[in-house]
Biopython code that builds the backbone (N, CA, C, O; Angstrom):
import numpy as np
from Bio.PDB.StructureBuilder import StructureBuilder

atoms = [
    (1, "MET", "N", (32.083, -38.825, -18.689)),
    (1, "MET", "CA", (31.798, -37.773, -19.449)),
    (1, "MET", "C", (30.435, -37.100, -18.647)),
    (1, "MET", "O", (30.270, -35.883, -18.563)),
    (2, "LYS", "N", (29.304, -38.315, -17.962)),
    (2, "LYS", "CA", (28.353, -37.890, -17.350)),
    (2, "LYS", "C", (28.292, -37.121, -15.813)),
    (2, "LYS", "O", (27.403, -36.413, -15.339)),
    (3, "LYS", "N", (29.668, -37.577, -15.208)),
    (3, "LYS", "CA", (30.382, -36.921, -14.059)),
    (3, "LYS", "C", (30.616, -35.553, -14.266)),
    (3, "LYS", "O", (30.173, -34.650, -13.556)),
    (4, "LEU", "N", (31.311, -35.430, -15.238)),
    (4, "LEU", "CA", (31.498, -34.018, -15.658)),
    (4, "LEU", "C", (30.736, -32.841, -15.998)),
    (4, "LEU", "O", (31.008, -31.653, -15.821)),
    (5, "SER", "N", (29.351, -33.602, -16.716)),
    (5, "SER", "CA", (28.262, -32.643, -16.939)),
    (5, "SER", "C", (27.663, -32.823, -15.711)),
    (5, "SER", "O", (26.898, -31.860, -15.681)),
    (6, "ILE", "N", (27.501, -33.450, -14.632)),
    (6, "ILE", "CA", (26.776, -33.154, -13.499)),
    (6, "ILE", "C", (27.569, -32.216, -12.826)),
    (6, "ILE", "O", (26.976, -31.458, -12.060)),
    (7, "LEU", "N", (29.011, -32.083, -12.970)),
    (7, "LEU", "CA", (29.879, -31.351, -12.051)),
    (7, "LEU", "C", (29.595, -29.960, -12.576)),
    (7, "LEU", "O", (29.282, -29.043, -11.817)),
    (8, "LEU", "N", (29.694, -29.837, -13.707)),
    (8, "LEU", "CA", (29.383, -28.668, -14.515)),
    (8, "LEU", "C", (28.113, -27.909, -14.187)),
    (8, "LEU", "O", (28.096, -26.718, -13.878)),
    (9, "PHE", "N", (27.085, -28.668, -14.276)),
    (9, "PHE", "CA", (26.172, -28.295, -13.999)),
    (9, "PHE", "C", (25.301, -27.722, -12.292)),
    (9, "PHE", "O", (24.386, -26.943, -12.024)),
    (10, "LEU", "N", (26.062, -28.475, -11.623)),
    (10, "LEU", "CA", (26.193, -28.019, -10.371)),
    (10, "LEU", "C", (27.038, -26.527, -10.039)),
    (10, "LEU", "O", (26.739, -25.567, -9.329)),
    (11, "LEU", "N", (28.043, -26.778, -10.771)),
    (11, "LEU", "CA", (28.967, -25.417, -10.501)),
    (11, "LEU", "C", (28.050, -24.192, -10.967)),
    (11, "LEU", "O", (27.996, -23.108, -10.385)),
    (12, "CYS", "N", (27.475, -24.480, -11.897)),
    (12, "CYS", "CA", (26.552, -23.445, -12.804)),
    (12, "CYS", "C", (25.292, -22.846, -11.731)),
    (12, "CYS", "O", (24.976, -21.665, -11.590)),
    (13, "ILE", "N", (24.758, -23.913, -11.113)),
    (13, "ILE", "CA", (23.909, -23.384, -10.111)),
    (13, "ILE", "C", (24.381, -22.838, -9.207)),
    (13, "ILE", "O", (23.880, -21.774, -8.843)),
    (14, "VAL", "N", (25.527, -23.388, -8.520)),
    (14, "VAL", "CA", (26.125, -22.754, -7.514)),
    (14, "VAL", "C", (26.538, -21.117, -7.719)),
    (14, "VAL", "O", (26.357, -20.275, -6.838)),
    (15, "ALA", "N", (27.052, -20.866, -8.880)),
    (15, "ALA", "CA", (27.367, -19.600, -9.477)),
    (15, "ALA", "C", (26.274, -18.707, -9.642)),
    (15, "ALA", "O", (26.273, -17.528, -9.288)),
    (16, "ILE", "N", (25.445, -19.249, -10.133)),
    (16, "ILE", "CA", (24.006, -18.357, -10.455)),
    (16, "ILE", "C", (23.586, -18.256, -9.080)),
    (16, "ILE", "O", (22.910, -17.243, -8.904)),
    (17, "GLY", "N", (23.757, -18.979, -8.008)),
    (17, "GLY", "CA", (22.838, -18.717, -6.470)),
    (17, "GLY", "C", (23.757, -17.592, -5.966)),
    (17, "GLY", "O", (23.287, -16.665, -5.307)),
    (18, "ALA", "N", (24.979, -17.661, -6.251)),
    (18, "ALA", "CA", (25.926, -16.324, -5.504)),
    (18, "ALA", "C", (25.901, -15.301, -6.318)),
    (18, "ALA", "O", (26.149, -14.234, -5.757)),
    (19, "ILE", "N", (25.683, -15.241, -7.485)),
    (19, "ILE", "CA", (25.247, -14.093, -8.335)),
    (19, "ILE", "C", (24.042, -13.296, -7.786)),
    (19, "ILE", "O", (23.918, -12.100, -7.521)),
    (20, "LYS", "N", (23.257, -14.265, -7.707)),
    (20, "LYS", "CA", (21.837, -13.667, -7.219)),
    (20, "LYS", "C", (21.947, -13.259, -5.890)),
    (20, "LYS", "O", (21.452, -12.155, -5.662)),
    (21, "LYS", "N", (22.419, -13.799, -5.021)),
    (21, "LYS", "CA", (22.560, -13.104, -3.726)),
    (21, "LYS", "C", (23.307, -12.091, -3.473)),
    (21, "LYS", "O", (23.091, -11.379, -2.492)),
    (22, "GLN", "N", (24.397, -11.849, -4.401)),
    (22, "GLN", "CA", (25.026, -10.291, -4.276)),
    (22, "GLN", "C", (24.165, -9.367, -5.028)),
    (22, "GLN", "O", (24.167, -8.224, -4.570)),
    (23, "SER", "N", (23.494, -9.545, -5.971)),
    (23, "SER", "CA", (22.921, -8.517, -6.728)),
    (23, "SER", "C", (21.450, -8.264, -6.052)),
    (23, "SER", "O", (20.819, -7.330, -6.548)),
    (24, "SER", "N", (20.849, -8.955, -5.022)),
    (24, "SER", "CA", (19.538, -8.626, -4.306)),
    (24, "SER", "C", (20.073, -8.020, -3.126)),
    (24, "SER", "O", (19.288, -7.247, -2.577)),
    (25, "HIS", "N", (21.431, -8.184, -2.468)),
    (25, "HIS", "CA", (21.737, -7.450, -1.314)),
    (25, "HIS", "C", (21.557, -6.069, -1.615)),
    (25, "HIS", "O", (22.037, -5.480, -2.583)),
    (26, "GLN", "N", (20.704, -5.509, -0.561)),
    (26, "GLN", "CA", (20.323, -4.001, -0.278)),
    (26, "GLN", "C", (21.275, -3.295, 1.108)),
    (26, "GLN", "O", (21.236, -3.691, 2.273)),
    (27, "ASP", "N", (22.039, -2.240, 0.595)),
    (27, "ASP", "CA", (22.693, -1.382, 1.587)),
    (27, "ASP", "C", (21.575, -0.628, 2.467)),
    (27, "ASP", "O", (20.631, -0.020, 1.964)),
    (28, "LYS", "N", (21.796, -0.744, 3.769)),
    (28, "LYS", "CA", (20.914, 0.276, 4.850)),
    (28, "LYS", "C", (21.572, 0.871, 5.532)),
    (28, "LYS", "O", (22.485, 0.353, 6.176)),
    (29, "VAL", "N", (21.260, 2.211, 5.571)),
    (29, "VAL", "CA", (21.837, 2.986, 6.024)),
    (29, "VAL", "C", (21.591, 3.313, 7.726)),
    (29, "VAL", "O", (20.465, 3.653, 8.091)),
    (30, "ASN", "N", (22.425, 3.220, 8.468)),
    (30, "ASN", "CA", (22.072, 3.234, 9.674)),
    (30, "ASN", "C", (21.829, 4.723, 10.248)),
    (30, "ASN", "O", (22.465, 5.723, 9.915)),
    (31, "SER", "N", (20.606, 4.644, 11.329)),
    (31, "SER", "CA", (20.478, 5.906, 11.849)),
    (31, "SER", "C", (21.753, 6.694, 12.389)),
    (31, "SER", "O", (22.026, 7.869, 12.144)),
    (32, "LEU", "N", (22.479, 5.796, 13.182)),
    (32, "LEU", "CA", (23.754, 6.255, 13.962)),
    (32, "LEU", "C", (24.498, 7.278, 12.777)),
    (32, "LEU", "O", (24.627, 8.492, 12.931)),
    (33, "LEU", "N", (24.923, 6.561, 11.649)),
    (33, "LEU", "CA", (25.680, 7.113, 10.491)),
    (33, "LEU", "C", (25.154, 8.406, 10.049)),
    (33, "LEU", "O", (25.855, 9.351, 9.687)),
    (34, "LEU", "N", (23.614, 8.383, 10.112)),
    (34, "LEU", "CA", (23.183, 9.775, 9.893)),
    (34, "LEU", "C", (23.319, 11.147, 10.757)),
    (34, "LEU", "O", (23.464, 12.346, 10.519)),
    (35, "TYR", "N", (23.173, 10.169, 12.075)),
    (35, "TYR", "CA", (23.546, 11.378, 13.111)),
    (35, "TYR", "C", (24.970, 11.909, 12.911)),
    (35, "TYR", "O", (25.070, 13.134, 12.836)),
    (36, "ASN", "N", (25.969, 11.254, 12.824)),
    (36, "ASN", "CA", (27.140, 11.814, 12.571)),
    (36, "ASN", "C", (27.602, 12.106, 11.552)),
    (36, "ASN", "O", (28.825, 12.172, 11.431)),
    (37, "ILE", "N", (26.681, 12.391, 10.424)),
    (37, "ILE", "CA", (27.214, 12.929, 9.330)),
    (37, "ILE", "C", (26.444, 14.464, 9.655)),
    (37, "ILE", "O", (27.004, 15.480, 9.241)),
    (38, "GLU", "N", (25.274, 14.559, 10.335)),
    (38, "GLU", "CA", (24.592, 15.602, 10.779)),
    (38, "GLU", "C", (25.637, 16.599, 11.541)),
    (38, "GLU", "O", (25.882, 17.765, 11.235)),
    (39, "ALA", "N", (26.174, 15.857, 12.583)),
    (39, "ALA", "CA", (27.110, 16.293, 13.511)),
    (39, "ALA", "C", (28.288, 17.116, 12.978)),
    (39, "ALA", "O", (28.723, 18.210, 13.339)),
    (40, "LEU", "N", (28.700, 16.216, 11.952)),
    (40, "LEU", "CA", (29.814, 16.893, 11.173)),
    (40, "LEU", "C", (29.385, 18.138, 10.042)),
    (40, "LEU", "O", (30.152, 19.033, 9.686)),
    (41, "ALA", "N", (28.414, 18.014, 9.723)),
    (41, "ALA", "CA", (27.883, 19.366, 8.872)),
    (41, "ALA", "C", (27.777, 20.322, 9.789)),
    (41, "ALA", "O", (28.181, 21.412, 9.384)),
    (42, "ALA", "N", (27.251, 20.300, 11.230)),
    (42, "ALA", "CA", (26.873, 21.255, 11.755)),
    (42, "ALA", "C", (28.001, 22.064, 12.191)),
    (42, "ALA", "O", (27.859, 23.285, 12.245)),
    (43, "GLY", "N", (29.156, 21.497, 12.521)),
    (43, "GLY", "CA", (30.366, 22.155, 13.226)),
    (43, "GLY", "C", (30.395, 22.390, 14.634)),
    (43, "GLY", "O", (29.824, 21.502, 15.266)),
    (44, "GLU", "N", (30.776, 23.110, 15.171)),
    (44, "GLU", "CA", (30.912, 23.565, 16.536)),
    (44, "GLU", "C", (29.663, 24.041, 17.183)),
    (44, "GLU", "O", (29.283, 23.525, 18.234)),
    (45, "SER", "N", (28.982, 25.034, 16.587)),
    (45, "SER", "CA", (27.866, 25.929, 17.193)),
    (45, "SER", "C", (26.466, 25.352, 16.137)),
    (45, "SER", "O", (26.401, 25.179, 14.920)),
    (46, "MET", "N", (25.621, 25.198, 17.059)),
    (46, "MET", "CA", (24.357, 24.488, 16.732)),
    (46, "MET", "C", (23.242, 25.777, 16.656)),
    (46, "MET", "O", (22.084, 25.565, 17.017)),
    (47, "ARG", "N", (23.573, 26.863, 16.263)),
    (47, "ARG", "CA", (22.754, 27.918, 16.342)),
    (47, "ARG", "C", (21.725, 27.807, 15.410)),
    (47, "ARG", "O", (22.106, 27.159, 14.435)),
    (48, "PRO", "N", (20.609, 28.172, 15.327)),
    (48, "PRO", "CA", (19.588, 28.436, 14.065)),
    (48, "PRO", "C", (19.960, 29.837, 13.454)),
    (48, "PRO", "O", (20.272, 30.814, 14.136)),
    (49, "VAL", "N", (19.890, 29.810, 12.103)),
    (49, "VAL", "CA", (19.878, 31.001, 11.347)),
    (49, "VAL", "C", (18.663, 32.091, 11.658)),
    (49, "VAL", "O", (18.872, 33.296, 11.799)),
    (50, "MET", "N", (17.435, 31.498, 11.736)),
    (50, "MET", "CA", (16.071, 32.391, 11.781)),
    (50, "MET", "C", (15.228, 31.538, 12.747)),
    (50, "MET", "O", (15.464, 30.335, 12.853)),
    (51, "CYS", "N", (14.228, 32.148, 13.469)),
    (51, "CYS", "CA", (13.143, 31.749, 14.071)),
    (51, "CYS", "C", (11.998, 32.864, 13.780)),
    (51, "CYS", "O", (12.131, 34.069, 13.997)),
    (52, "LEU", "N", (11.054, 32.342, 13.341)),
    (52, "LEU", "CA", (9.955, 32.937, 12.452)),
    (52, "LEU", "C", (8.606, 32.361, 13.025)),
    (52, "LEU", "O", (8.184, 31.233, 13.281)),
    (53, "GLY", "N", (8.015, 33.929, 13.128)),
    (53, "GLY", "CA", (6.556, 33.349, 13.752)),
    (53, "GLY", "C", (6.108, 33.287, 15.324)),
    (53, "GLY", "O", (6.955, 33.395, 16.212)),
    (54, "LYS", "N", (5.076, 33.153, 15.534)),
    (54, "LYS", "CA", (4.833, 32.884, 16.991)),
    (54, "LYS", "C", (4.116, 31.551, 17.142)),
    (54, "LYS", "O", (3.075, 31.472, 16.489)),
    (55, "GLY", "N", (4.361, 30.778, 17.667)),
    (55, "GLY", "CA", (4.165, 29.356, 17.876)),
    (55, "GLY", "C", (4.077, 28.654, 19.002)),
    (55, "GLY", "O", (3.679, 29.345, 19.939)),
    (56, "SER", "N", (4.324, 27.404, 19.300)),
    (56, "SER", "CA", (4.969, 26.549, 20.142)),
    (56, "SER", "C", (6.104, 25.913, 20.008)),
    (56, "SER", "O", (6.360, 24.966, 20.752)),
    (57, "ILE", "N", (6.888, 26.285, 19.132)),
    (57, "ILE", "CA", (8.321, 25.632, 19.043)),
    (57, "ILE", "C", (9.356, 26.606, 19.951)),
    (57, "ILE", "O", (9.146, 27.819, 19.934)),
    (58, "ASP", "N", (10.346, 26.127, 20.651)),
    (58, "ASP", "CA", (11.217, 26.939, 21.289)),
    (58, "ASP", "C", (12.331, 27.084, 20.330)),
    (58, "ASP", "O", (12.835, 26.227, 19.604)),
    (59, "CYS", "N", (12.631, 28.391, 20.472)),
    (59, "CYS", "CA", (14.002, 29.030, 19.530)),
    (59, "CYS", "C", (15.188, 28.460, 20.444)),
    (59, "CYS", "O", (15.325, 28.772, 21.627)),
    (60, "PRO", "N", (15.973, 27.643, 19.791)),
    (60, "PRO", "CA", (16.965, 27.631, 20.440)),
    (60, "PRO", "C", (18.050, 28.896, 21.069)),
    (60, "PRO", "O", (18.591, 28.844, 22.174)),
    (61, "ALA", "N", (18.200, 30.023, 20.056)),
    (61, "ALA", "CA", (18.938, 31.244, 20.534)),
    (61, "ALA", "C", (18.182, 31.924, 21.349)),
    (61, "ALA", "O", (18.804, 32.278, 22.350)),
    (62, "SER", "N", (16.768, 32.345, 21.316)),
    (62, "SER", "CA", (16.170, 33.158, 22.223)),
    (62, "SER", "C", (15.319, 32.574, 23.268)),
    (62, "SER", "O", (15.002, 33.222, 24.266)),
    (63, "HIS", "N", (14.981, 31.488, 23.083)),
    (63, "HIS", "CA", (14.074, 30.820, 23.767)),
    (63, "HIS", "C", (12.643, 31.181, 23.969)),
    (63, "HIS", "O", (11.938, 30.761, 24.887)),
    (64, "ASP", "N", (12.240, 32.095, 22.915)),
    (64, "ASP", "CA", (10.694, 32.503, 22.695)),
    (64, "ASP", "C", (9.971, 31.326, 21.857)),
    (64, "ASP", "O", (10.579, 30.498, 21.179)),
    (65, "LYS", "N", (8.703, 31.385, 22.004)),
    (65, "LYS", "CA", (8.017, 30.508, 21.305)),
    (65, "LYS", "C", (7.978, 30.969, 19.929)),
    (65, "LYS", "O", (7.811, 32.176, 19.758)),
    (66, "VAL", "N", (8.129, 30.050, 18.703)),
    (66, "VAL", "CA", (8.046, 30.569, 17.505)),
    (66, "VAL", "C", (7.253, 29.393, 16.874)),
    (66, "VAL", "O", (6.879, 28.370, 17.446)),
    (67, "ASP", "N", (7.081, 29.740, 15.616)),
    (67, "ASP", "CA", (6.142, 28.964, 14.515)),
    (67, "ASP", "C", (7.118, 27.770, 13.693)),
    (67, "ASP", "O", (6.791, 26.613, 13.429)),
    (68, "TYR", "N", (8.645, 28.585, 13.338)),
    (68, "TYR", "CA", (9.292, 28.026, 12.764)),
    (68, "TYR", "C", (10.751, 28.350, 12.923)),
    (68, "TYR", "O", (11.247, 29.463, 13.100)),
    (69, "VAL", "N", (11.465, 26.962, 12.810)),
    (69, "VAL", "CA", (13.007, 27.438, 13.057)),
    (69, "VAL", "C", (13.861, 27.186, 12.146)),
    (69, "VAL", "O", (14.186, 25.999, 12.163)),
    (70, "ALA", "N", (14.360, 27.785, 11.365)),
    (70, "ALA", "CA", (15.396, 27.847, 10.232)),
    (70, "ALA", "C", (16.723, 27.630, 10.509)),
    (70, "ALA", "O", (17.360, 28.488, 11.121)),
    (71, "GLY", "N", (17.339, 26.382, 10.066)),
    (71, "GLY", "CA", (18.901, 26.213, 10.695)),
    (71, "GLY", "C", (20.025, 25.635, 9.894)),
    (71, "GLY", "O", (19.558, 24.928, 9.001)),
    (72, "GLY", "N", (20.832, 25.659, 9.885)),
    (72, "GLY", "CA", (21.567, 25.153, 9.185)),
    (72, "GLY", "C", (21.670, 23.628, 8.324)),
    (72, "GLY", "O", (20.713, 23.295, 7.624)),
    (73, "TYR", "N", (22.544, 22.994, 8.400)),
    (73, "TYR", "CA", (22.359, 21.635, 7.845)),
    (73, "TYR", "C", (21.769, 20.667, 8.646)),
    (73, "TYR", "O", (22.357, 20.314, 9.668)),
    (74, "SER", "N", (20.665, 20.166, 8.333)),
    (74, "SER", "CA", (19.898, 18.789, 8.944)),
    (74, "SER", "C", (19.120, 17.980, 8.303)),
    (74, "SER", "O", (18.361, 18.305, 7.390)),
    (75, "LEU", "N", (19.287, 16.790, 8.793)),
    (75, "LEU", "CA", (18.559, 15.341, 8.203)),
    (75, "LEU", "C", (17.136, 15.179, 8.655)),
    (75, "LEU", "O", (16.326, 14.325, 8.294)),
    (76, "GLU", "N", (16.986, 16.152, 9.509)),
    (76, "GLU", "CA", (15.609, 15.916, 10.182)),
    (76, "GLU", "C", (14.602, 17.495, 10.183)),
    (76, "GLU", "O", (15.184, 18.578, 10.126)),
    (77, "GLU", "N", (13.512, 17.432, 10.235)),
    (77, "GLU", "CA", (12.440, 18.448, 10.352)),
    (77, "GLU", "C", (12.649, 19.101, 11.672)),
    (77, "GLU", "O", (13.354, 18.478, 12.466)),
    (78, "TRP", "N", (12.314, 19.887, 11.929)),
    (78, "TRP", "CA", (12.369, 20.939, 13.292)),
    (78, "TRP", "C", (11.007, 20.413, 13.768)),
    (78, "TRP", "O", (10.800, 19.740, 14.778)),
    (79, "ARG", "N", (10.095, 20.849, 12.838)),
    (79, "ARG", "CA", (8.513, 20.641, 13.281)),
    (79, "ARG", "C", (8.091, 19.509, 13.155)),
    (79, "ARG", "O", (6.927, 19.247, 13.456)),
]
sb = StructureBuilder()
sb.init_structure("model")
sb.init_model(0)
sb.init_chain("A")
sb.init_seg("    ")
for serial, (resi, resn, name, xyz) in enumerate(atoms, 1):
    if name == "N":
        sb.init_residue(resn, " ", resi, " ")
    sb.init_atom(name, np.array(xyz, "f"), 0.0, 1.0, " ", f" {name:<3s}", serial, name[0])
structure = sb.get_structure()
């Protein structure tokens, strides 16, 4: 009976440890995955929709210096 109690106690400790490790596991998103999602969302052409103002950022469509570039789908800011 004593061996069974010790075995059951150790089994419970292992089960609690496994559950705790599984619940504390955090999924981290890889930056390569985000770039792939952005590329799929952008399609074939990466032309911006609008270039606004006058500033120091190059507009990809007209190569003028602008303040803001508003584009399609992106996970990053242009500025």
